[in-house]
KOLNU-252879 format. One record per residue (C-alpha): x, y, z. Coordinates in Angstrom, 1 decimal, decimal comma. Layout:
! KOLNU-252879
{{X Y Z}},
...
! end
This chain:
! KOLNU-252879
{{70,5 88,0 35,2}},
{{69,0 91,4 35,5}},
{{65,6 92,6 36,5}},
{{62,6 91,0 35,4}},
{{59,5 92,6 33,5}},
{{56,0 91,4 32,6}},
{{55,2 91,3 28,6}},
{{52,5 90,0 26,6}},
{{53,6 87,0 24,4}},
{{54,5 88,0 20,7}},
{{54,8 85,2 18,4}},
{{58,1 84,7 16,9}},
{{58,7 85,4 13,5}},
{{59,9 82,3 11,7}},
{{63,0 83,7 10,0}},
{{64,4 85,4 13,1}},
{{66,9 83,2 15,0}},
{{66,3 85,3 18,3}},
{{63,5 82,9 19,3}},
{{65,1 79,8 17,9}},
{{65,1 76,5 20,3}},
{{68,6 75,2 20,4}},
{{68,1 71,7 18,9}},
{{71,0 69,1 18,7}},
{{71,7 68,1 15,2}},
{{71,1 64,3 14,8}},
{{71,2 61,5 12,5}},
{{68,8 61,1 9,7}},
{{66,2 58,3 11,1}},
{{66,7 56,1 8,2}},
{{70,6 55,6 8,7}},
{{70,4 55,9 12,6}},
{{71,2 52,6 14,7}},
{{68,1 51,0 16,2}},
{{69,3 51,5 19,7}},
{{67,5 49,0 22,0}},
{{67,7 49,3 25,9}},
{{67,7 45,8 27,6}},
{{64,7 45,1 29,7}},
{{66,9 45,4 32,9}},
{{69,5 48,0 32,0}},
{{70,5 49,4 35,3}},
{{73,3 51,8 34,7}},
{{76,2 52,9 36,9}},
{{74,6 54,0 40,1}},
{{75,5 56,2 42,9}},
{{73,1 57,4 45,9}},
{{73,5 61,1 46,7}},
{{74,5 62,1 50,2}},
{{71,4 61,8 52,8}},
{{71,8 63,8 55,8}},
{{68,2 64,6 56,6}},
{{65,2 62,2 56,8}},
{{63,4 63,4 53,7}},
{{64,7 64,3 49,9}},
{{62,7 64,9 46,8}},
{{62,6 66,5 43,3}},
{{66,0 66,3 42,1}},
{{67,6 68,4 39,1}},
{{70,8 67,8 36,9}},
{{73,2 70,2 35,0}},
{{76,6 69,6 33,5}},
{{79,4 72,1 34,0}},
{{82,0 73,3 31,4}},
{{84,6 71,0 32,9}},
{{82,5 68,0 32,4}},
{{81,4 67,7 36,2}},
{{77,6 67,2 37,1}},
{{75,8 69,2 39,5}},
{{72,7 68,0 41,3}},
{{70,2 69,8 43,6}},
{{67,0 68,7 45,4}},
{{65,0 69,6 48,4}},
{{65,6 68,0 51,7}},
{{64,3 68,1 54,9}},
{{62,3 66,6 57,8}},
{{59,4 66,1 55,3}},
{{58,0 68,0 52,1}},
{{56,9 71,4 53,2}},
{{58,4 71,5 56,7}},
{{60,0 74,7 57,6}},
{{63,7 73,3 57,7}},
{{63,6 72,3 54,1}},
{{66,5 73,7 52,2}},
{{68,0 73,1 48,7}},
{{70,9 70,8 48,8}},
{{73,7 70,4 46,1}},
{{76,3 68,0 45,0}},
{{79,1 68,0 42,6}},
{{80,2 64,8 40,8}},
{{83,3 64,2 39,1}},
{{83,7 61,1 36,8}},
{{80,6 59,5 38,7}},
{{81,8 60,0 42,1}},
{{80,4 62,8 44,7}},
{{83,2 64,9 45,3}},
{{81,2 67,5 47,4}},
{{77,8 68,4 48,9}},
{{76,5 71,4 50,6}},
{{73,3 73,2 51,6}},
{{73,3 75,7 48,9}},
{{70,1 77,7 50,1}},
{{67,8 77,9 53,0}},
{{64,3 79,3 53,5}},
{{65,8 82,3 55,4}},
{{68,2 83,2 52,9}},
{{65,7 83,4 50,1}},
{{63,5 85,4 52,1}},
{{66,3 87,7 52,6}},
{{67,3 87,9 48,9}},
{{63,6 88,5 47,6}},
{{62,7 90,7 50,6}},
{{59,4 88,9 51,0}},
{{58,0 86,0 53,2}},
{{59,1 82,5 52,4}},
{{57,1 79,6 54,4}},
{{58,5 76,8 52,2}},
{{60,9 75,8 49,2}},
{{60,6 73,2 46,6}},
{{61,3 71,9 43,3}},
{{64,5 73,4 42,2}},
{{65,9 73,4 38,6}},
{{69,4 73,9 37,5}},
{{70,9 75,2 34,2}},
{{74,3 76,3 33,3}},
{{74,6 78,9 30,7}},
{{77,3 79,4 28,2}},
{{79,2 81,5 30,4}},
{{79,6 79,2 32,7}},
{{77,2 80,6 35,4}},
{{75,0 78,1 37,2}},
{{71,2 79,4 37,2}},
{{68,8 78,4 39,7}},
{{64,9 78,3 39,5}},
{{63,5 77,4 42,6}},
{{59,6 77,3 43,9}},
{{58,7 79,0 47,0}},
{{55,5 79,7 49,1}},
{{54,7 82,7 50,9}},
{{51,3 82,2 51,8}},
{{49,1 78,9 51,7}},
{{50,0 75,5 50,0}},
{{51,5 75,3 46,6}},
{{48,6 77,0 45,1}},
{{50,4 80,1 46,6}},
{{54,0 79,6 45,2}},
{{56,1 81,5 42,6}},
{{59,5 81,0 41,1}},
{{62,7 83,0 41,9}},
{{65,7 82,9 39,6}},
{{69,1 83,2 41,2}},
{{72,6 83,3 39,6}},
{{75,9 81,9 40,8}},
{{79,3 82,4 39,5}},
{{81,2 80,1 41,9}},
{{79,6 76,8 41,1}},
{{76,6 77,0 43,3}},
{{78,4 78,0 46,3}},
{{76,8 81,3 46,6}},
{{73,8 83,3 44,8}},
{{73,1 86,9 43,6}},
{{70,6 88,5 41,4}},
{{67,6 86,9 43,1}},
{{64,5 87,7 41,1}},
{{61,0 86,3 41,2}},
{{59,5 85,4 38,0}},
{{56,6 87,8 37,7}},
{{54,1 86,2 35,2}},
{{50,8 88,0 36,0}},
{{49,9 91,5 36,7}},
{{47,4 90,5 39,5}},
{{47,2 87,7 42,0}},
{{50,6 86,3 40,4}},
{{50,4 83,1 42,5}},
{{50,5 79,4 41,7}},
{{53,2 79,1 39,3}},
{{55,9 76,2 39,7}},
{{58,9 74,9 38,3}},
{{59,9 71,2 38,0}},
{{61,8 70,5 34,6}},
{{65,0 71,6 32,9}},
{{64,7 74,8 30,4}},
{{65,4 74,5 26,9}},
{{68,2 76,7 25,8}},
{{67,6 79,6 23,1}},
{{69,8 80,6 20,4}},
{{69,8 84,0 21,7}},
{{71,1 83,0 25,2}},
{{67,9 83,0 27,1}},
{{65,7 79,7 27,9}},
{{62,4 78,5 27,3}},
{{61,4 77,5 30,8}},
{{58,6 74,7 31,3}},
{{56,3 75,7 34,3}},
{{52,9 74,9 35,5}},
{{50,0 76,7 37,3}},
{{48,1 75,2 40,3}},
{{46,1 78,4 41,1}},
{{42,4 77,5 40,0}},
{{43,1 75,4 37,1}},
{{46,2 73,2 36,7}},
{{48,0 73,5 33,2}},
{{51,5 73,7 31,6}},
{{53,1 77,0 30,8}},
{{56,0 77,8 28,6}},
{{58,0 80,8 29,7}},
{{60,5 82,7 27,8}},
{{63,2 84,3 29,7}},
{{65,6 86,5 27,9}},
{{69,6 86,7 28,5}},
{{69,2 89,6 30,5}},
{{66,6 87,9 32,8}},
{{63,3 89,7 31,4}},
{{60,3 87,5 31,3}},
{{59,5 88,4 27,7}},
{{56,4 85,9 27,2}},
{{54,6 83,0 28,1}},
{{52,1 80,6 26,5}},
{{49,7 78,1 28,2}},
{{49,7 74,6 27,2}},
{{45,8 74,0 26,9}},
{{44,4 70,8 28,3}},
{{40,9 69,3 28,7}},
{{42,5 67,6 32,0}},
{{44,3 68,8 35,0}},
{{47,9 68,9 33,7}},
{{51,2 69,9 35,1}},
{{55,1 69,6 35,3}},
{{55,7 69,6 31,4}},
{{59,1 68,0 30,3}},
{{59,9 69,6 27,1}},
{{62,6 68,6 24,3}},
{{63,3 70,5 21,1}},
{{63,4 68,7 17,9}},
{{64,0 71,6 15,5}},
{{64,7 75,4 15,7}},
{{60,7 75,8 15,9}},
{{59,3 72,8 17,0}},
{{59,1 71,1 20,4}},
{{57,3 68,4 22,3}},
{{56,1 68,5 25,9}},
{{55,0 65,5 27,9}},
{{52,9 66,3 31,2}},
{{51,9 64,7 34,3}},
{{48,2 64,0 34,4}},
{{46,5 65,1 37,5}},
{{42,9 64,1 36,5}},
{{41,7 60,8 38,0}},
{{39,5 60,2 35,2}},
{{42,6 60,0 32,7}},
{{45,7 57,9 34,1}},
{{47,7 58,7 31,0}},
{{50,9 61,0 30,3}},
{{49,6 64,0 28,1}},
{{51,4 65,2 25,0}},
{{51,5 68,5 23,6}},
{{53,5 70,4 20,3}},
{{54,9 73,8 19,3}},
{{55,8 74,6 15,8}},
{{56,5 78,3 16,5}},
{{59,3 78,1 19,0}},
{{56,9 77,8 21,9}},
{{54,9 80,8 21,3}},
{{51,6 78,5 21,1}},
{{50,9 74,9 22,0}},
{{48,7 72,5 20,8}},
{{46,0 71,2 23,2}},
{{47,6 68,3 25,2}},
{{46,2 64,8 24,4}},
{{46,8 61,4 25,8}},
{{49,6 59,0 24,9}},
{{49,6 55,2 25,4}},
{{51,8 55,6 28,7}},
{{50,2 55,2 32,1}},
{{50,6 58,0 34,5}},
{{49,7 57,6 38,5}},
{{49,9 61,6 38,7}},
{{53,6 61,7 38,9}},
{{56,3 63,6 37,1}},
{{58,1 62,4 33,9}},
{{61,4 63,2 32,3}},
{{62,3 63,7 28,7}},
{{65,6 64,1 26,7}},
{{66,4 63,8 22,9}},
{{69,0 61,3 22,0}},
{{71,6 61,7 19,4}},
{{69,8 59,5 16,9}},
{{66,7 61,4 17,1}},
{{64,6 59,5 19,3}},
{{63,0 60,5 22,6}},
{{63,9 58,9 25,7}},
{{61,5 59,4 28,8}},
{{61,6 58,3 32,4}},
{{58,3 57,6 33,9}},
{{56,1 55,6 36,4}},
{{54,2 53,4 33,8}},
{{51,4 52,6 36,1}},
{{47,8 53,9 36,9}},
{{48,3 52,6 40,6}},
{{51,4 54,3 41,9}},
{{55,2 54,9 42,0}},
{{56,7 51,6 43,0}},
{{58,3 51,1 39,4}},
{{60,3 53,4 37,4}},
{{61,2 52,8 33,7}},
{{62,7 54,2 30,8}},
{{60,7 54,3 27,5}},
{{61,8 55,3 24,0}},
{{60,0 56,9 21,0}},
{{61,2 57,0 17,2}},
{{58,2 58,9 16,0}},
{{58,3 62,3 17,8}},
{{56,5 60,9 21,2}},
{{53,2 59,5 19,6}},
{{53,9 56,0 20,4}},
{{56,4 54,6 23,0}},
{{58,1 51,2 23,9}},
{{59,1 50,2 27,3}},
{{62,8 49,8 27,0}},
{{64,2 49,4 30,5}},
{{63,0 49,0 34,0}},
{{65,1 51,1 36,4}},
{{63,8 50,3 39,8}},
{{60,8 48,1 41,0}},
{{59,5 47,7 44,6}},
{{57,0 46,5 46,8}},
{{53,5 48,3 46,7}},
{{53,7 51,6 48,3}},
{{57,4 52,1 47,6}},
{{58,4 55,1 45,5}},
{{60,9 55,9 42,8}},
{{59,7 59,0 41,5}},
{{60,2 62,6 40,0}},
{{63,1 61,6 37,5}},
{{65,4 64,0 35,7}},
{{67,2 63,3 32,5}},
{{69,9 65,0 31,1}},
{{72,4 64,0 28,1}},
{{76,1 65,4 28,8}},
{{78,3 66,7 26,0}},
{{80,0 63,3 25,7}},
{{76,7 61,6 24,9}},
{{76,4 60,2 28,6}},
{{72,8 59,9 29,6}},
{{72,2 60,8 33,5}},
{{69,0 60,0 35,2}},
{{68,5 61,1 38,8}},
{{65,2 60,2 40,9}},
{{63,7 60,2 44,2}},
{{64,3 56,9 46,0}},
{{61,6 56,2 48,8}},
{{61,4 59,8 49,6}},
{{64,8 59,3 51,6}},
{{67,4 60,0 49,2}},
{{68,3 60,8 45,6}},
{{69,8 58,2 43,4}},
{{71,7 58,9 40,1}},
{{72,3 56,4 37,1}},
{{74,4 57,0 34,1}},
{{74,9 55,3 30,7}},
{{76,6 56,0 27,4}},
{{74,3 55,6 24,6}},
{{76,6 53,0 23,3}},
{{75,5 51,0 26,2}},
{{72,0 51,8 25,8}},
{{72,1 50,8 22,0}},
{{74,2 47,6 23,0}},
{{71,7 46,2 25,7}},
{{72,3 48,3 28,8}},
{{75,0 48,3 31,7}},
{{74,6 45,5 34,4}},
{{72,2 46,3 37,5}},
! end
């Protein structure tokens, strides 16, 4: 992608495909099978290489050949100066390679500005096979002083070029982070879910054009501190977002919707899914239902579950418990992707020490899940 520019958001004209969200064609709900996931569905599991003490915030993307790319940040601890972005390539459910793809020093040299720490990578593979990395970095202060940099790779994530910081405000362009996968657009660009941590925490939908220009952004208003929106398109102009709630007065997942291709969003409102101030993941399945990975507790991240909604996310049922540990343990920051062959892949942080990947076919989910 080329250089970036700041632009005010222009609401899309409904007849224009330029701003259309790329949503999968799904079966009619009346004829769709009633897929149910067994209460203890475990999926095929693989732990990604752990070469340093701490790992967190994984992201997944499928390559054109069907291989899976995973990335995460890892180092001695979150925010340490030795934290780097690690990557792994998986083929047939097996890790075939692993490497450090981006260090703090390399990013600083690429964008010609100070980088104190790295975090929250997000992968995306465009139609031409290029791998795109959106990564959060901090130049000053804590996460409230962060920004997002976009990089492009033509060799599967081995090397990066076209590093550009996403400039989202003309003044005090600080406190913007990324966490969850983008939604592809019909014009070749993406709708990138972001969030602000500067002054007030709230979700933000950023439209990035195919040439890398930031052509608009729209806030996801909320009466509560909200962050890390996970977005799924349900039609060319409609999408739903579920957000982590950072407000101790409301331990619930928040929901926002758009009917304008992401140009405007409804005010976020709570759904009946507990949230202990932790990130959630979201995908749309082939039958049109929504699948969420979350920590459905008000007390912590000691359990990780899959939940399913057949009414656009208004109500949810707990369909599978993926992990459960002792109080104080952590299974967190899930990412969900659906591969072209229908396989559902879930990655998540395992006790802040490593990243675990689980996979199911949708037929397995509907038939009662794979053995733990």
